[in-house]
C-alpha positions as CSV (number, residue, x, y, z in Angstrom):
1,X,-24.2,-30.2,-2.5
2,X,-21.6,-28.1,-4.4
3,X,-18.2,-29.1,-5.8
4,X,-18.7,-32.9,-5.5
5,X,-17.1,-33.8,-8.8
6,X,-14.0,-36.0,-8.4
7,X,-12.0,-33.8,-10.8
8,X,-12.4,-30.8,-8.4
9,X,-9.5,-30.1,-6.0
10,X,-10.9,-29.0,-2.6
11,X,-8.4,-27.3,-0.3
12,X,-9.1,-27.2,3.5
13,X,-8.3,-23.8,5.0
14,X,-5.0,-25.2,6.4
15,X,-3.9,-26.3,2.9
16,X,-4.8,-23.3,0.8
17,X,-1.8,-23.0,-1.6
18,X,0.8,-20.6,-0.6
19,X,2.9,-18.3,-2.9
20,X,0.8,-18.9,-6.0
21,X,-1.9,-16.9,-7.6
22,X,-5.4,-17.5,-6.3
23,X,-8.7,-15.7,-7.1
24,X,-11.1,-14.3,-4.5
25,X,-14.7,-14.6,-5.5
26,X,-18.0,-13.9,-3.8
27,X,-20.0,-16.8,-2.4
28,X,-22.9,-15.7,-4.5
29,X,-21.2,-17.3,-7.6
30,X,-20.5,-20.7,-6.0
31,X,-23.5,-22.4,-7.6
32,X,-22.9,-20.9,-11.0
33,X,-19.2,-21.7,-10.9
34,X,-19.8,-25.3,-9.9
35,X,-22.2,-25.7,-12.8
36,X,-19.6,-24.2,-15.2
37,X,-17.0,-26.7,-14.0
38,X,-19.4,-29.5,-14.5
39,X,-20.1,-28.4,-18.1
40,X,-16.4,-28.0,-18.8
41,X,-15.8,-31.6,-17.5
42,X,-18.5,-32.9,-19.9
43,X,-17.0,-31.1,-22.9
44,X,-20.0,-28.7,-23.1
45,X,-17.8,-25.7,-24.0
46,X,-18.2,-23.7,-20.8
47,X,-15.5,-21.4,-19.5
48,X,-15.5,-21.0,-15.7
49,X,-13.3,-18.0,-15.9
50,X,-16.2,-16.1,-17.5
51,X,-18.2,-16.4,-14.2
52,X,-18.6,-13.5,-11.9
53,X,-15.8,-11.1,-10.8
54,X,-12.5,-12.0,-9.2
55,X,-9.8,-10.3,-7.2
56,X,-6.2,-11.6,-7.7
57,X,-4.4,-12.6,-4.5
58,X,-1.4,-14.7,-3.4
59,X,-1.7,-16.4,0.0
60,X,1.5,-15.7,2.0
61,X,0.8,-17.3,5.4
62,X,-1.9,-19.4,7.1
63,X,-2.6,-18.4,10.7
64,X,-5.0,-20.1,13.1
65,X,-7.8,-17.6,12.4
66,X,-6.8,-15.7,9.3
67,X,-5.0,-15.8,6.0
68,X,-2.2,-13.3,5.1
69,X,-2.7,-12.2,1.5
70,X,-1.0,-10.1,-1.1
71,X,-3.8,-8.5,-2.9
72,X,-3.3,-7.0,-6.4
73,X,-6.0,-4.4,-7.0
74,X,-4.3,-3.3,-10.2
75,X,-1.7,-4.9,-12.4
76,X,-2.8,-3.4,-15.7
77,X,-1.3,0.0,-15.5
78,X,0.8,-0.4,-12.3
79,X,2.0,-3.2,-10.2
80,X,0.0,-2.5,-7.1
81,X,0.3,-4.9,-4.2
82,X,-1.5,-4.5,-0.8
83,X,-1.0,-6.7,2.2
84,X,-4.4,-7.7,3.7
85,X,-5.7,-10.2,6.2
86,X,-8.7,-12.5,5.4
87,X,-10.5,-13.8,8.5
88,X,-11.0,-17.5,8.5
89,X,-14.7,-17.3,9.2
90,X,-15.1,-15.3,5.9
91,X,-13.8,-18.2,3.8
92,X,-16.5,-20.5,2.5
93,X,-14.5,-22.9,0.4
94,X,-11.3,-23.1,-1.7
95,X,-11.5,-25.1,-4.9
96,X,-9.5,-25.5,-8.1
97,X,-8.8,-28.0,-10.8
98,X,-5.1,-28.5,-11.8
99,X,-6.1,-30.9,-14.6
100,X,-7.9,-28.1,-16.4
101,X,-5.5,-25.4,-15.3
102,X,-8.2,-23.8,-13.1
103,X,-6.4,-21.7,-10.4
104,X,-7.6,-22.0,-6.8
105,X,-10.7,-20.0,-6.2
106,X,-11.3,-18.8,-2.6
107,X,-15.0,-18.2,-2.2
108,X,-15.6,-15.7,0.6
109,X,-18.4,-13.8,2.3
110,X,-20.0,-11.4,-0.2
111,X,-20.2,-8.4,2.1
112,X,-16.6,-8.8,3.1
113,X,-15.4,-8.8,-0.5
114,X,-17.6,-5.8,-1.3
115,X,-16.1,-4.0,1.6
116,X,-12.6,-4.8,0.5
117,X,-13.2,-2.8,-2.7
118,X,-15.2,0.0,-1.3
119,X,-13.2,0.9,1.9
120,X,-10.5,3.6,1.9
121,X,-6.8,2.9,2.1
122,X,-3.9,5.3,3.1
123,X,-0.5,6.4,2.0
124,X,1.9,7.5,4.7
125,X,5.2,9.5,4.8
126,X,7.6,10.3,7.6
127,X,9.6,13.4,6.7
128,X,12.6,14.5,8.8
129,X,15.1,17.4,8.5
130,X,18.8,16.5,8.3
131,X,21.3,18.2,10.6
132,X,18.9,19.5,13.2
133,X,21.2,18.7,16.2
134,X,24.0,20.8,14.8
135,X,21.6,23.6,13.9
136,X,20.3,23.6,17.5
137,X,23.9,23.7,18.9
138,X,24.7,26.6,16.6
139,X,21.5,28.4,17.7
140,X,20.4,28.5,14.1
141,X,16.7,27.5,14.6
142,X,15.2,30.8,15.8
143,X,11.5,31.3,16.5
144,X,11.1,33.6,13.5
145,X,12.5,30.9,11.2
146,X,10.3,28.2,12.7
147,X,7.2,30.4,12.3
148,X,8.1,31.1,8.7
149,X,8.5,27.4,8.1
150,X,5.1,26.7,9.6
151,X,3.6,29.4,7.4
152,X,5.2,27.9,4.2
153,X,3.9,24.5,5.2
154,X,0.4,26.0,5.7
155,X,0.5,27.4,2.2
156,X,1.5,24.1,0.8
157,X,-1.2,22.3,2.7
158,X,-3.8,24.7,1.1
159,X,-2.8,23.6,-2.3
160,X,-2.7,19.9,-1.3
161,X,-6.0,19.7,0.6
162,X,-6.2,15.9,0.2
163,X,-3.0,15.4,2.3
164,X,-2.8,15.9,6.0
165,X,0.3,17.6,7.3
166,X,1.3,16.9,11.0
167,X,4.5,18.9,11.7
168,X,6.9,19.1,14.6
169,X,9.0,21.9,13.0
170,X,11.9,19.6,12.2
171,X,9.8,16.7,11.0
172,X,6.4,15.9,9.5
173,X,3.9,13.0,9.1
174,X,2.0,13.0,5.8
175,X,-1.1,11.0,5.2
176,X,-3.5,10.8,2.3
177,X,-6.4,8.4,1.6
178,X,-7.2,6.6,-1.6
179,X,-9.9,4.3,-3.0
180,X,-9.3,1.1,-4.9
181,X,-12.4,1.8,-6.9
182,X,-15.2,-0.4,-8.1
183,X,-16.3,-0.4,-11.8
184,X,-19.7,-1.9,-11.0
185,X,-20.3,0.7,-8.2
186,X,-19.2,3.6,-10.3
187,X,-16.3,4.4,-8.0
188,X,-13.0,5.4,-9.6
189,X,-9.6,4.4,-8.4
190,X,-7.9,7.4,-6.7
191,X,-4.5,5.9,-6.1
192,X,-1.9,8.4,-7.3
193,X,1.3,7.6,-5.3
194,X,3.4,9.7,-7.7
195,X,1.9,12.9,-6.4
196,X,3.5,12.7,-3.0
197,X,7.0,12.6,-4.6
198,X,6.3,16.2,-5.9
199,X,5.1,17.2,-2.4
200,X,8.2,15.9,-0.7
201,X,10.4,17.7,-3.3
202,X,8.5,20.9,-2.5
203,X,9.0,20.3,1.2
204,X,12.7,19.8,0.6
205,X,12.9,23.2,-1.2
206,X,11.0,24.9,1.7
207,X,13.3,23.5,4.4
208,X,16.4,24.5,2.4
209,X,15.1,28.1,1.8
210,X,13.9,28.6,5.4
211,X,16.2,26.6,7.6
212,X,19.1,25.8,5.3
213,X,18.5,22.1,5.9
214,X,17.7,19.2,3.6
215,X,15.2,16.5,4.4
216,X,14.7,12.7,3.9
217,X,11.4,10.8,3.7
218,X,10.2,7.3,4.4
219,X,7.1,6.2,2.5
220,X,4.6,3.3,2.7
221,X,1.0,2.5,1.9
222,X,-1.6,0.1,3.1
223,X,-5.0,-0.5,4.6
224,X,-6.7,1.9,7.0
225,X,-9.3,0.9,9.6
226,X,-10.7,4.4,9.8
227,X,-12.4,4.1,6.5
228,X,-15.1,6.7,5.7
229,X,-13.6,9.2,8.2
230,X,-11.8,12.5,7.5
231,X,-8.0,12.5,7.2
232,X,-7.8,13.9,10.7
233,X,-10.0,14.2,13.7
234,X,-9.6,17.3,15.8
235,X,-11.7,17.4,19.0
236,X,-14.1,20.2,19.7
237,X,-11.8,21.5,22.5
238,X,-9.0,21.6,19.9
239,X,-6.6,19.7,22.2
240,X,-7.0,16.1,20.8
241,X,-5.8,15.3,17.3
242,X,-6.3,11.8,16.0
243,X,-4.6,10.7,12.7
244,X,-7.5,8.3,12.1
245,X,-5.2,5.4,11.7
246,X,-3.8,2.5,13.6
247,X,-0.2,2.7,14.6
248,X,0.9,-0.2,12.3
249,X,1.9,2.0,9.3
250,X,3.8,4.3,11.5
251,X,5.6,1.3,13.1
252,X,6.5,0.3,9.6
253,X,7.8,3.7,8.7
254,X,10.0,3.7,11.9
255,X,11.2,0.1,11.0
256,X,12.3,1.3,7.6
257,X,14.0,4.3,9.1
258,X,15.8,2.2,11.7
259,X,17.0,-0.3,9.0
260,X,18.2,2.6,6.8
261,X,20.1,4.3,9.6
262,X,21.7,1.0,10.5
263,X,22.6,0.3,6.9
264,X,24.2,3.7,6.6
265,X,26.2,3.1,9.7
266,X,27.4,-0.3,8.4
267,X,28.3,1.2,5.0
268,X,25.7,-0.9,3.2
269,X,24.5,2.2,1.4
270,X,24.9,6.0,1.6
271,X,22.3,8.4,3.0
272,X,19.5,9.0,0.5
273,X,16.6,11.3,0.2
274,X,13.9,8.7,-0.1
275,X,13.4,5.2,1.5
276,X,10.3,3.5,0.1
277,X,8.6,0.3,1.1
278,X,8.7,-2.1,-1.8
279,X,5.0,-2.3,-2.2
280,X,4.8,1.5,-2.6
281,X,7.9,1.7,-4.8
282,X,6.7,-1.1,-7.1
283,X,3.3,0.6,-7.5
284,X,4.8,3.7,-9.1
285,X,4.4,4.1,-12.8
286,X,8.0,4.1,-14.2
287,X,9.3,4.3,-17.7
288,X,10.0,0.9,-19.1
289,X,13.7,1.6,-19.6
290,X,14.1,2.6,-15.9
291,X,14.3,-1.1,-14.8
292,X,13.0,-0.2,-11.4
293,X,13.3,-3.7,-10.0
294,X,17.0,-3.7,-10.6
295,X,17.6,-0.6,-8.4
296,X,19.3,-0.9,-5.0
297,X,17.3,-2.0,-2.0
298,X,17.7,-3.4,1.5
299,X,15.7,-5.5,3.9
300,X,13.8,-4.4,7.0
301,X,11.5,-6.0,9.6
302,X,7.8,-5.3,9.3
303,X,5.4,-6.4,12.0
304,X,2.4,-7.1,9.7
305,X,4.0,-8.8,6.7
306,X,4.7,-12.5,6.5
307,X,7.9,-12.4,4.4
308,X,10.9,-10.1,5.1
309,X,10.2,-7.0,3.0
310,X,12.6,-4.6,1.5
311,X,12.9,-0.8,1.0
312,X,14.3,0.9,-2.0
313,X,16.4,4.0,-1.6
314,X,16.6,6.9,-4.1
315,X,15.9,10.6,-4.6
316,X,12.9,12.6,-5.7
317,X,14.7,13.9,-8.8
318,X,15.7,10.4,-10.0
319,X,12.2,8.9,-9.5
320,X,10.3,11.9,-10.9
321,X,12.6,12.0,-13.9
322,X,11.8,8.3,-14.6
323,X,8.0,8.4,-14.0
324,X,6.0,7.2,-17.0
325,X,3.1,9.5,-16.5
326,X,2.1,10.6,-13.0
327,X,-1.3,11.9,-14.2
328,X,-2.4,8.7,-15.9
329,X,-5.5,6.7,-14.9
330,X,-4.9,3.6,-12.7
């Protein structure tokens, strides 16, 4: 039997502490961790925090068959938070020890935890041109211009081969995949959210030069169920395109866009070039003096997040100017 010592706090699934830091650990370390706790209780100079490898999380909501978590794959060089769902049947036990300041450890299925670090995640952007209705009424969107726009986007896509571009002439959907990385598996983190700001800035220039229109963009990031697949799937018959993603991130993009339009209508804030989900925004590497958390934001309703999230609004120039180092390692 493990974790039988009276000094150990054992939390049933329904009582896993919410809104405080917990640590995910593979079930394979349960015995070793229990032994380390016992030695610590008996003053044998053992440190349980030196056992195994952990992933930092905060439990946000307990559902009947799952646990909503904020997972922090990187807080050393950027504040990177990702919303994930932990199935109840993957949880083996949750233990801690407040008397010795041992945070709650959630021991989970080893394969599930490995998969969490090895699967791909995605970054999404919805880009839309401003003033399209007026341009259509003025007969300003000629076929030649639209074909020229398409060709310019083709050229941009050639240089940004790790981003998929799905365009509708006056709007686009961008998607790029990234890896969390695993030091022990030799997989590097490929999360570079700053890059897409430069791509959106270039798109804005293209739309202005070709159509005389500016653009705005909505951005978010999160998990992707089509891990291990290409950015896009195009059928052999060329008439089926799959974005290789669930609809959830796009629903989130539309929710941010709807909230921003409503806020503009109500005079809460002016129209801006960028509307960024807070998890994406907070993950950007800003200069220390920028004080990014003090910048203006507004709430929106997200279907897969437990708390009411916010979006930040700004422009490419302001954010790019205040980036610490967009090429740095994560």
